[in-house]
ZASE-616327 format. One record per residue (C-alpha): x, y, z. Coordinates in steps of 0.02 Angstrom, whole numbers, padded with zeros to 5 digits, always signed. Example, Ala and Ser with C-alpha at 12.3 -4.5 7.8 and 13.67 -1.06 7.14 Angstrom:
% residues 2
+00615-00225+00390
+00684-00053+00357
***
This chain:
% residues 471
+00817-01030-01104
+00832-00908-01248
+00707-00768-01238
+00558-00802-01353
+00371-00774-01354
+00361-00913-01226
+00454-00799-01105
+00298-00691-01076
+00181-00836-01039
+00215-00845-00850
+00171-00663-00809
+00030-00661-00940
-00047-00813-00859
-00030-00733-00685
-00114-00570-00748
-00257-00657-00839
-00294-00778-00696
-00284-00635-00568
-00407-00528-00667
-00525-00678-00694
-00520-00758-00525
-00472-00612-00410
-00359-00738-00323
-00183-00660-00326
-00092-00800-00231
-00158-00943-00340
-00125-00837-00497
+00055-00803-00451
+00086-00986-00418
+00009-01030-00585
+00131-00911-00668
+00276-00994-00576
+00214-01168-00627
+00202-01113-00808
+00378-01046-00807
+00457-01204-00735
+00350-01310-00850
+00431-01219-00998
+00603-01246-00921
+00563-01432-00895
+00524-01463-01081
+00336-01441-01058
+00327-01572-00925
+00196-01508-00798
+00239-01632-00659
+00425-01592-00667
+00376-01406-00675
+00268-01425-00519
+00410-01503-00421
+00532-01369-00478
+00406-01234-00436
+00392-01294-00255
+00581-01304-00241
+00599-01128-00309
+00479-01060-00179
+00582-01143-00044
+00741-01071-00119
+00683-00895-00088
+00720-00921+00098
+00904-00954+00056
+00927-00771+00015
+00956-00674+00178
+00882-00514+00109
+00723-00596+00049
+00705-00693+00213
+00724-00534+00314
+00587-00443+00213
+00471-00592+00233
+00500-00593+00421
+00476-00405+00430
+00308-00421+00345
+00248-00539+00480
+00323-00434+00615
+00240-00275+00561
+00074-00367+00576
+00121-00411+00756
+00166-00230+00791
+00002-00167+00722
-00095-00297+00823
+00003-00251+00983
-00032-00065+00960
-00217-00101+00936
-00221-00216+01086
-00136-00084+01196
-00273+00037+01156
-00148+00162+01080
-00257+00187+00926
-00408+00229+01035
-00300+00340+01143
-00238+00433+00990
-00417+00453+00929
-00472+00522+01098
-00326+00638+01103
-00373+00716+00938
-00555+00728+00986
-00519+00817+01149
-00404+00950+01076
-00554+01050+01014
-00457+01111+00866
-00598+01088+00747
-00747+01211+00745
-00783+01230+00556
-00811+01113+00409
-00649+01176+00333
-00548+01123+00486
-00636+00955+00489
-00575+00923+00311
-00402+00982+00355
-00397+00865+00503
-00449+00716+00398
-00313+00753+00273
-00182+00781+00411
-00221+00617+00499
-00195+00527+00332
-00023+00607+00320
+00043+00569+00494
-00026+00388+00513
+00078+00287+00393
+00096+00119+00478
-00040+00035+00376
-00174+00101+00259
-00324+00024+00341
-00273+00091+00511
-00258+00265+00432
-00434+00247+00362
-00512+00186+00523
-00430+00317+00633
-00473+00461+00516
-00652+00397+00497
-00676+00373+00685
-00613+00549+00726
-00685+00645+00579
-00849+00568+00533
-00948+00648+00679
-00863+00815+00641
-00911+00806+00457
-01092+00769+00506
-01095+00911+00633
-01030+01040+00513
-01125+00969+00364
-00982+00912+00253
-01029+00759+00154
-00973+00587+00204
-00924+00556+00025
-00796+00693+00038
-00730+00618+00200
-00714+00448+00112
-00621+00532-00030
-00501+00628+00081
-00453+00480+00188
-00440+00361+00037
-00323+00484-00047
-00208+00496+00104
-00198+00315+00156
-00117+00203+00022
-00039+00351-00070
+00051+00407+00089
+00096+00229+00143
+00175+00188-00021
+00293+00338-00007
+00365+00276+00161
+00491+00133+00168
+00459+00104+00353
+00300-00002+00339
+00234-00161+00255
+00213-00069+00091
+00395-00021+00089
+00450-00193+00138
+00356-00275-00002
+00418-00154-00134
+00601-00165-00073
+00586-00356-00071
+00521-00356-00250
+00659-00240-00309
+00792-00348-00228
+00709-00502-00304
+00753-00447-00484
+00937-00430-00447
+00955-00247-00395
+01099-00235-00272
+01039-00079-00180
+00848-00097-00173
+00822+00032-00034
+00919+00162-00131
+00822+00129-00287
+00655+00135-00193
+00705+00301-00114
+00753+00370-00281
+00581+00321-00351
+00480+00410-00215
+00489+00586-00292
+00443+00507-00461
+00288+00420-00392
+00175+00540-00479
+00005+00470-00444
+00032+00451-00258
+00098+00629-00246
-00037+00704-00355
-00176+00611-00263
-00114+00688-00096
-00096+00860-00170
-00262+00855-00256
-00350+00804-00098
-00266+00946-00007
-00327+01066-00141
-00504+00993-00126
-00506+01024+00063
-00423+01197+00048
-00523+01271-00100
-00680+01163-00080
-00649+01097-00258
-00801+00992-00300
-00835+00896-00461
-01024+00881-00504
-01049+00715-00411
-00964+00782-00258
-01054+00949-00268
-01221+00857-00270
-01171+00763-00112
-01115+00924-00029
-01281+01012-00068
-01377+00860-00001
-01279+00861+00160
-01302+01047+00184
-01488+01020+00164
-01482+00897+00310
-01474+00730+00219
-01322+00628+00271
-01347+00497+00134
-01449+00486-00023
-01627+00418+00004
-01632+00233-00030
-01447+00206-00004
-01370+00111+00138
-01209+00153+00229
-01089+00007+00247
-01100+00023+00439
-01231+00084+00557
-01154+00223+00665
-01291+00249+00796
-01225+00122+00920
-01046+00174+00888
-01090+00357+00926
-01170+00304+01090
-01012+00222+01148
-00906+00370+01092
-01013+00493+01190
-00964+00411+01356
-00833+00537+01415
-00808+00440+01576
-00733+00290+01486
-00551+00259+01532
-00453+00267+01368
-00271+00214+01362
-00136+00340+01325
-00095+00388+01145
+00085+00353+01192
+00053+00168+01167
+00044+00205+00981
+00161+00354+00967
+00311+00280+01060
+00330+00120+00957
+00317+00221+00794
+00451+00345+00857
+00560+00196+00902
+00545+00133+00724
+00586+00301+00653
+00740+00320+00761
+00805+00144+00733
+00788+00151+00544
+00935+00274+00512
+01034+00194+00654
+01021+00027+00567
+01074+00102+00401
+01222+00189+00484
+01282+00031+00568
+01264-00085+00419
+01336+00048+00300
+01486+00078+00417
+01437+00262+00436
+01360+00286+00263
+01169+00292+00261
+01161+00256+00072
+01270+00101+00084
+01169+00027+00227
+01065-00128+00210
+00883-00082+00195
+00815-00252+00238
+00919-00261+00400
+00876-00083+00451
+00691-00110+00423
+00694-00273+00519
+00786-00192+00665
+00666-00045+00661
+00506-00150+00677
+00585-00255+00813
+00627-00095+00906
+00444-00046+00890
+00384-00211+00958
+00505-00208+01104
+00454-00030+01148
+00272-00080+01146
+00306-00233+01253
+00408-00138+01381
+00270-00007+01399
+00136-00142+01424
+00245-00236+01549
+00289-00075+01644
+00107-00027+01662
+00050-00207+01696
-00073-00194+01552
-00033-00366+01483
+00068-00521+01530
+00184-00624+01425
+00052-00750+01374
-00068-00615+01313
+00065-00527+01218
+00120-00686+01131
-00057-00723+01079
-00073-00549+01008
+00096-00568+00924
+00049-00728+00836
-00124-00665+00787
-00049-00507+00712
+00080-00605+00614
-00062-00718+00549
-00157-00564+00492
-00017-00522+00369
+00020-00700+00317
-00075-00675+00151
+00038-00525+00113
+00191-00627+00154
+00129-00764+00039
+00102-00639-00103
+00277-00574-00077
+00354-00751-00068
+00272-00801-00231
+00310-00635-00313
+00494-00658-00276
+00485-00834-00351
+00395-00769-00505
+00532-00641-00522
+00664-00780-00517
+00574-00883-00645
+00552-00732-00759
+00741-00708-00755
+00766-00892-00803
+00648-00886-00952
+00707-00712-01010
+00544-00617-00988
+00629-00449-00961
+00751-00455-01109
+00611-00519-01225
+00493-00378-01176
+00635-00255-01182
+00671-00310-01362
+00491-00288-01412
+00479-00119-01326
+00639-00053-01407
+00577-00100-01582
+00393-00055-01567
+00367+00068-01425
+00454+00237-01415
+00556+00249-01255
+00464+00407-01208
+00304+00305-01196
+00370+00156-01092
+00343+00239-00921
+00164+00295-00958
+00130+00125-01034
+00190+00035-00880
+00085+00153-00774
-00073+00123-00877
-00051-00066-00884
-00022-00074-00694
-00174+00035-00668
-00282-00081-00772
-00224-00234-00679
-00249-00154-00509
-00422-00091-00556
-00472-00264-00618
-00395-00359-00470
-00430-00233-00333
-00257-00255-00259
-00111-00138-00272
+00008-00263-00187
-00042-00398-00309
-00008-00278-00453
+00162-00235-00382
+00203-00419-00372
+00164-00439-00558
+00227-00274-00632
+00389-00234-00537
+00476-00393-00595
+00428-00343-00773
+00464-00156-00766
+00637-00161-00689
+00716-00288-00809
+00650-00183-00957
+00735-00031-00879
+00899-00119-00848
+00905-00203-01020
+00866-00039-01114
+00977+00062-00998
+00829+00170-00942
+00797+00243-00773
+00757+00102-00653
+00678+00221-00523
+00567+00296-00659
+00495+00134-00719
+00479+00070-00540
+00385+00230-00494
+00270+00205-00649
+00229+00028-00593
+00197+00082-00414
+00096+00233-00468
-00011+00126-00580
-00044+00002-00441
-00106+00141-00327
-00208+00224-00463
-00301+00068-00511
-00329+00017-00329
-00390+00195-00289
-00518+00191-00428
-00574+00010-00408
-00741-00026-00322
-00677-00198-00269
-00516-00135-00182
-00507-00168+00003
-00454+00010+00040
-00599+00081-00056
-00721-00029+00042
-00638+00016+00208
-00643+00201+00166
-00830+00185+00136
-00849+00089+00298
-00746+00214+00403
-00849+00357+00331
-01016+00269+00351
-01064+00310+00172
-01141+00203+00034
-00999+00115-00055
-01057+00151-00233
-01080+00335-00189
-00899+00338-00128
-00837+00260-00287
-00945+00372-00397
-00887+00534-00312
-00703+00484-00299
-00680+00421-00477
-00669+00594-00558
-00532+00644-00441
-00437+00481-00469
-00453+00499-00657
-00392+00680-00649
-00239+00633-00547
-00211+00480-00659
-00221+00584-00818
-00094+00711-00748
+00020+00566-00692
+00018+00492-00865
+00067+00659-00945
+00197+00681-00806
+00279+00513-00845
+00296+00569-01028
+00380+00730-00972
+00494+00637-00850
+00543+00516-00989
+00609+00666-01087
+00705+00734-00940
+00777+00580-00852
***
């Protein structure tokens, strides 16, 4: 099909439906159906049949299949670590170190936990909240600031690490648009991911220098006066019963090694896999193979530890394994449909058509910030950074390749925009979980975080203009 204005209908339909319905999976399939309907001479029934076949065809690509399997396996690993009690053990370990005796140190601990726990964003939020919320209350630092600090070091950190579900999804999407070395491209985009980096640095500055915008300053003054929440507001969770359980020092808590050892196994296996598949060259290694081997190594390590200590039997571990895989099935579905939408976008010429429009009407210096802002708007409206990646990465990369622009730069702009919009959105799952983990009112968290998100977003937009001049 020759590129024409029809070429933009599949992604436009997916974007509009996602914003309207908040249903990313159905919206992606609608975009696929529209694309194959166009290719079938506007026959919707033929287009539907072709759409289903195209989804199935994704599994014929070994790289795509490995990334999809990895996505399910990472869910199993997370569930196994939680079942083993490794998360609780890690929380208790941090609590019993007695490193924190001031409000400043409490804030530093919250930020540090967000940096070192990168397996999954919600686990980061829940661990940091569980450890630090009582400390923030004790030293009279606002729960709103806790929510901001952990929200700014969960998804922004996870998206900079290839060794988790975030990395798997992004690498899969890059490979889905025909890039031969998706891991290398993703690694090259990491230092250009301006919003994620700025969000992390700004949150560190907030903790270090006690930098408070007016809304946050008001929350800090209220907390220092002894009011943990604003009168008339309701925290997302009631913490009294939780605190009663936490105060039982006699409780037998599993070792933190149940969490630390599987993560270390993943970190060690990743470069080993790259070296083996690249025949001694890390850069030439297969990212999808290395990541798959790494998560399998993590699962095997966790299982060996649980068997060795007789903590669980095979039947119990298999139940946990399947439940964990099921928990990430929606993410695997988003990735599967996003890969298919990328395929249909290539067939209808979406990338070349948009590249032609961009080259004639948008200065190249503005393309990266434009991709960033569009991705940010979609993520804010949908409340899903992963859904935004699924829509924007198959658009941004073909524009870069067609116009001979930096692929890592436009990829970083799309990822940054997804994180920015998700960070600022009141309907984002990570924003909700941050409010929950901090036991603060959700709207208060959104209201106090938004000025920081907008500050980092504004700096990122300017940064992408400067990078476009340089790269």
